[in-house]
C-alpha positions in Angstrom: -19.4 -84.7 -14.7 -22.9 -84.1 -13.5 -24.5 -81.3 -15.7 -25.5 -78.2 -13.8 -23.8 -79.2 -10.6 -20.5 -77.4 -11.4 -17.0 -77.7 -12.7 -13.5 -77.4 -11.4 -11.7 -74.1 -10.7 -8.0 -73.5 -10.3 -5.7 -74.6 -7.5 -6.0 -73.2 -4.0 -2.6 -72.4 -2.4 -1.7 -71.1 1.0 1.9 -69.7 1.1 3.8 -68.9 4.3 0.7 -68.3 6.3 1.2 -66.8 9.7 -1.6 -65.6 12.0 -1.3 -64.2 15.5 -4.0 -63.6 18.1 -3.8 -61.8 21.4 -4.8 -63.7 24.5 -4.7 -61.4 27.4 -1.1 -60.2 27.5 0.2 -63.1 25.4 0.5 -63.3 21.6 -0.4 -66.7 20.2 0.7 -67.9 16.7 -2.3 -69.9 15.4 -0.5 -70.4 12.1 3.3 -70.4 11.7 4.6 -70.1 8.1 2.2 -72.7 6.8 2.3 -73.6 3.1 0.0 -76.1 1.5 -1.7 -76.5 -1.9 -5.2 -78.0 -2.7 -5.3 -79.2 -6.2 -8.4 -79.0 -8.5 -10.5 -82.2 -8.0 -8.7 -83.1 -4.8 -10.6 -84.0 -1.6 -8.3 -83.1 1.4 -8.9 -83.6 5.1 -7.1 -81.2 7.5 -6.6 -82.8 10.9 -5.0 -81.7 14.1 -5.6 -81.4 17.9 -7.7 -78.6 19.3 -5.6 -75.4 19.0 -3.4 -76.8 16.2 -4.5 -74.1 13.8 -6.7 -76.2 11.4 -9.8 -74.0 11.7 -7.6 -70.8 11.4 -6.1 -72.3 8.2 -9.6 -72.9 6.8 -10.9 -69.4 7.8 -7.8 -67.9 6.2 -8.3 -69.9 3.0 -11.9 -68.6 3.0 -10.8 -65.0 3.4 -12.7 -64.9 6.8 -9.4 -64.2 8.6 -6.7 -61.9 7.3 -3.2 -63.2 7.6 -0.4 -61.3 9.4 2.1 -62.8 6.9 1.8 -64.9 3.8 -0.9 -65.1 1.3 -3.8 -67.2 0.0 -4.4 -67.7 -3.7 -7.8 -69.0 -4.8 -8.3 -69.7 -8.5 -5.4 -67.4 -9.2 -6.6 -64.5 -7.0 -4.4 -63.3 -4.1 -7.0 -62.6 -1.4 -4.6 -60.2 0.4 -4.8 -57.8 -2.5 -8.6 -57.4 -2.2 -10.4 -54.8 -0.3 -13.0 -56.0 2.3 -15.8 -55.3 -0.1 -14.1 -57.0 -3.0 -13.2 -60.0 -0.7 -16.8 -60.4 0.3 -17.9 -60.5 -3.3 -15.2 -62.9 -4.3 -16.0 -65.2 -1.4 -19.7 -65.2 -2.2 -18.9 -66.1 -5.8 -15.9 -68.4 -5.7 -15.8 -70.0 -2.2 -18.4 -72.4 -0.9 -18.6 -72.7 2.8 -20.2 -75.5 4.9 -20.3 -75.3 8.7 -20.9 -77.7 11.5 -24.0 -75.6 12.7 -25.5 -75.5 9.1 -26.0 -71.7 9.5 -29.4 -71.7 7.6 -31.8 -68.8 8.0 -34.8 -70.2 10.0 -37.4 -68.0 8.3 -36.5 -69.1 4.8 -37.3 -72.3 3.0 -34.6 -74.8 1.9 -34.8 -73.4 -1.6 -34.6 -69.8 -0.4 -31.6 -70.6 1.7 -29.9 -72.2 -1.3 -30.5 -69.3 -3.6 -29.6 -66.7 -1.0 -26.0 -66.2 -2.2 -27.3 -65.5 -5.7 -29.9 -63.0 -4.5 -27.4 -61.3 -2.2 -25.1 -61.0 -5.3 -27.9 -59.0 -7.0 -28.8 -61.7 -9.5 -32.2 -63.1 -10.4 -32.9 -66.5 -9.0 -34.0 -67.6 -12.5 -30.4 -67.4 -13.6 -29.5 -70.5 -11.6 -32.9 -72.2 -11.7 -31.5 -75.2 -13.6 -28.5 -75.6 -11.3 -30.8 -75.4 -8.2 -33.1 -78.0 -9.6 -30.2 -80.3 -10.3 -28.6 -79.8 -6.9 -31.8 -80.6 -5.1 -32.2 -83.7 -7.2 -28.6 -84.8 -6.8 -28.6 -84.2 -3.0 -31.9 -86.1 -2.6 -33.8 -83.3 -1.0 -36.0 -82.1 -3.9 -39.1 -83.1 -1.9 -38.0 -80.9 1.0 -37.2 -77.7 -0.9 -40.3 -75.9 0.4 -39.7 -76.7 4.0 -38.0 -74.4 6.6 -34.9 -75.7 8.5 -36.9 -76.6 11.7 -38.9 -79.1 9.6 -35.7 -80.8 8.3 -33.5 -83.4 9.9 -29.9 -82.6 10.6 -28.7 -84.5 7.6 -31.2 -82.7 5.4 -30.1 -79.3 6.7 -26.5 -80.1 5.9 -27.5 -81.2 2.4 -29.2 -77.8 2.0 -26.0 -76.1 3.3 -24.0 -78.1 0.7 -26.4 -77.0 -2.1 -26.0 -73.4 -1.0 -22.2 -73.8 -1.0 -22.4 -75.1 -4.6 -25.0 -72.8 -6.1 -22.5 -70.2 -7.3 -20.2 -72.8 -8.9 -17.3 -71.9 -6.6 -13.7 -72.8 -7.2 -13.4 -74.5 -3.8 -15.7 -75.9 -1.1 -14.4 -75.5 2.5 -16.2 -77.5 5.2 -15.5 -76.9 8.9 -16.4 -80.1 10.9 -19.4 -80.7 8.6 -20.4 -83.9 10.4 -19.9 -82.6 14.0 -23.6 -82.0 14.6 -24.8 -85.3 13.0 -25.1 -88.9 14.2 -22.5 -91.3 12.8 -24.7 -92.8 10.1 -25.8 -89.4 8.8 -22.3 -88.1 9.0 -20.9 -91.0 6.9 -23.6 -90.3 4.3 -22.5 -86.6 4.1 -18.9 -87.7 3.7 -19.9 -90.1 0.9 -21.8 -87.2 -0.7 -18.8 -84.8 -0.6 -16.5 -87.4 -2.0 -18.9 -88.2 -4.9 -19.5 -84.5 -5.7 -15.7 -84.0 -5.7 -15.3 -86.9 -8.2 -18.2 -85.9 -10.4 -17.4 -82.2 -10.7 -13.6 -82.0 -10.3 -14.4 -79.7 -7.4 -11.7 -78.8 -4.8 -13.0 -79.9 -1.4 -11.2 -79.2 1.9 -12.7 -80.6 5.1 -11.4 -79.7 8.6 -12.1 -82.6 11.0 -10.8 -84.3 14.1 -12.5 -87.6 13.1 -10.6 -90.3 11.3 -14.0 -91.7 10.1 -14.4 -88.5 8.2 -10.7 -88.1 7.0 -10.7 -91.6 5.6 -13.1 -90.4 2.8 -10.5 -87.9 1.6 -7.7 -88.5 -1.0 -5.1 -87.2 1.4 -4.7 -85.9 5.0 -2.8 -82.7 6.0 -1.8 -82.7 9.6 -1.2 -79.5 11.7 0.6 -79.3 15.0 1.1 -76.0 16.9 0.2 -73.9 13.8 2.6 -75.7 11.5 2.1 -78.2 8.7 3.4 -81.3 10.4 3.1 -83.7 7.5 0.6 -85.1 4.9 -0.2 -88.5 3.7 -2.5 -90.2 1.1 -5.4 -92.3 2.5 -5.4 -95.0 -0.2 -3.1 -97.3 1.9 -5.5 -97.4 4.9 -8.2 -100.1 4.8 -10.5 -98.3 7.2 -10.8 -95.4 9.7 -9.1 -97.4 12.5 -6.0 -97.9 10.5 -5.9 -94.2 9.5 -6.4 -93.2 13.2 -3.5 -95.4 14.3 -1.2 -93.8 11.8 -2.4 -90.3 12.6 -1.8 -90.9 16.4 1.8 -92.1 15.5 2.4 -89.0 13.5 1.2 -86.5 16.0 2.9 -88.3 18.9 6.2 -88.6 17.0 9.2 -86.3 16.8 9.2 -83.1 14.6 8.6 -84.2 11.0 10.6 -82.9 8.0 7.6 -80.8 6.9 7.4 -79.1 10.3 11.1 -78.5 10.6 11.0 -76.8 7.1 8.2 -74.5 8.3 
């Protein structure tokens, strides 16, 4: 385990998750009785076609979307029992978020962006100084900590975003298409980094992606179709992203799987 980078939290479990949205006069079920667990130290990729519910699942797990039915437990806490204010505080402290668009504040330096969750939480930056130093060193951006986002490459911005997600020592890191704004080489470097951080810290990492080249870095893949958990499979038996992509296409094109029927 890398000192100062973090340590594992408890499991993350989604139970019977159902989420409905209104589209005009229609009601659409983005999630339908979905149940899945993300174990401590596991790196999971969530895949599915556009509209399958994968981003809704991630947002519900992050407490950004309230479920209509079911619940989400993060490190033993049922998010549905928290008030909006308590949920905001819990998310800031126990859930690390990484987005495709980086979501860095342009007027702040890399270091200020990373420490923002701590400052927002009312704590002094000095309380996490050692962790910040180690994160910048581990992520290879120590020499860029005084630069603002517009002076950083896309890969450097995403590394800053990952450092920000880890600075509070969260129970889980949730990443929504984290390589979507990056070229393929930089995207693969980010995938390697997430896998290494997961292994080094025992961190629970969940990545939503439509790219087999990203999913192949995970320990397992969870597949959604029409808001339901279709199936899941380990990645260890696939030699490369092409082999995983072929299996994934067979799965989503096939008949209703047992996991989906059970949902």
